[in-house]
C-alpha positions in Angstrom: 0.0 0.0 0.0 1.4 3.4 -1.0 0.6 6.4 1.1 0.5 9.6 -0.9 1.3 12.7 1.1 0.7 15.7 -1.1 1.2 19.3 0.0 -2.4 19.5 1.3 -2.0 16.5 3.6 1.4 17.5 4.7 0.0 20.9 5.7 -2.8 19.3 7.8 -0.3 16.9 9.4 1.8 19.8 10.4 -1.2 21.7 11.8 -2.4 18.7 13.8 1.2 18.0 15.1 1.5 21.6 16.2 -1.9 21.4 18.0 -0.7 18.2 19.7 2.2 20.1 21.1 0.4 23.4 21.9 -2.9 22.1 23.4 -1.1 20.4 26.4 0.9 23.5 27.1 -2.3 25.6 27.0 -4.1 23.1 29.4 -1.1 23.3 31.8 -1.0 27.1 31.6 -4.6 27.1 33.0 -3.7 24.5 35.7 -5.6 21.7 33.9 -3.7 18.5 34.1 -2.9 16.6 30.9 -3.3 13.2 32.5 -6.9 14.1 33.3 -8.0 15.8 30.0 -5.7 14.1 27.5 -5.2 17.2 25.3 -2.6 15.6 23.0 -5.1 12.9 22.1 -7.6 15.3 20.5 -5.5 16.5 17.5 -4.3 12.9 16.8 -7.9 11.6 16.7 -9.0 14.6 14.6 -6.2 14.0 12.2 -7.2 10.3 11.8 -10.8 11.2 11.3 -10.3 14.1 8.9 -7.0 13.4 7.0 -6.8 9.6 7.3 -5.1 6.7 9.1 -1.6 7.3 7.8 -1.7 11.0 8.7 -3.2 10.2 12.1 -0.4 7.6 12.7 2.3 10.2 11.7 0.9 12.8 14.1 0.5 10.2 16.9 4.0 8.9 16.4 5.8 12.2 16.4 3.7 14.3 18.9 4.9 12.7 22.2 8.6 12.8 21.2 8.5 16.4 19.8 6.4 17.6 22.7 8.8 16.2 25.2 11.8 17.7 23.4 10.1 21.2 23.2 8.2 21.3 26.5 9.3 18.5 28.7 5.8 17.0 28.5 5.0 14.2 28.6 7.5 12.8 31.2 10.3 10.8 29.6 9.0 7.4 30.7 5.6 8.2 29.1 7.1 9.0 25.6 7.5 5.4 24.4 4.1 4.5 25.9 2.3 7.3 24.2 4.2 6.5 21.0 2.5 3.2 21.1 -0.9 4.6 22.0 -1.4 7.7 19.9 -0.5 6.3 16.4 -3.1 3.6 17.0 -5.7 6.3 17.8 -5.0 7.9 14.5 -4.9 4.6 12.5 -8.0 3.1 14.0 -10.0 6.4 13.8 -9.0 6.8 10.2 -9.6 3.1 9.2 -12.9 2.7 11.0 -14.4 6.0 10.1 -12.9 7.0 6.7 -12.2 3.6 5.2 -14.9 1.4 6.7 -17.6 4.1 7.1 -18.4 3.3 10.7 -20.4 5.7 12.9 -18.0 8.4 14.4 -18.9 7.6 18.0 -18.2 3.9 17.5 -15.0 4.6 15.7 -13.9 7.0 18.5 -14.7 4.4 21.2 -12.8 1.6 19.3 -9.8 3.9 18.8 -9.7 4.9 22.5 -10.0 1.3 23.7 -7.3 0.0 21.3 -5.0 2.9 22.2 -5.4 2.4 25.9 -4.7 -1.3 25.6 -1.5 -0.5 23.6 -0.5 1.8 26.5 -1.0 -1.0 29.0 0.9 -3.4 26.8 3.7 -0.9 26.7 3.7 -0.7 30.5 4.2 -4.5 30.6 7.1 -4.4 28.1 8.8 -1.3 29.3 8.3 -2.4 32.9 10.6 -5.4 32.2 13.5 -3.0 31.6 13.0 0.0 33.8 11.2 1.2 37.0 7.9 2.9 36.1 5.6 4.9 38.4 2.8 2.3 37.8 2.2 -0.9 36.0 -0.7 -2.2 33.9 -2.8 -3.3 36.8 -2.5 0.1 38.5 -3.2 1.8 35.1 -6.7 0.2 35.0 -7.4 0.1 38.8 -9.4 2.7 40.6 -7.3 5.9 40.8 -5.1 4.7 37.9 -4.3 6.7 34.8 -7.1 5.0 32.8 -9.6 6.1 35.4 -8.0 9.5 35.9 -8.4 10.1 32.1 -12.2 9.6 32.2 -12.8 13.4 32.0 -10.6 13.5 28.9 -12.5 10.6 27.4 -15.8 12.3 28.0 -14.4 15.6 26.6 -13.3 13.7 23.4 -16.7 12.1 23.0 -18.4 15.5 23.4 -16.1 17.7 21.1 -14.6 15.4 18.5 -17.7 14.4 16.5 -19.0 18.0 16.1 -15.5 19.2 15.2 -15.1 16.5 12.6 -18.5 17.4 11.2 -17.5 21.1 11.1 -14.2 20.3 9.4 -16.0 18.2 6.8 -18.5 21.0 6.1 -15.6 23.5 5.7 -13.7 21.1 3.3 -16.9 20.7 1.2 -17.3 24.4 1.1 -13.8 24.9 -0.4 
């Protein structure tokens, strides 16, 4: 399969990548924790839904690393974990919605579940080689990162579908 990334797609990838770096900074400036509202996830999912699975994967792959280099967020231990999680968000969102024509809410939920499972798998693998602040059991347990992120999951369910619809309307208008 050949992925064609023309100037139009590259521009959108750059936009969503910039948003994936800027949104967490904005959330932190207002004292809103990234682990709770998951702001880096929003542009990755939007990119997968609006530009496609390959573009979503690119944004998801580079966002954690570039954000850490530029802002120090996410913490270093989380970079490889998020580098597993976020590309899957973009791929699954793009494949299920754009390629398979699934309902956006179902696509969003499937992407979030698969991404979170990849994060947990990363905890298992990375935990074999280094000390982590928590493991996969704590990740899913009460008070763990998966539970702490519920406000972010709710936020994504509320804002992503209308944003995707608005972006699609704007693209049709052009």
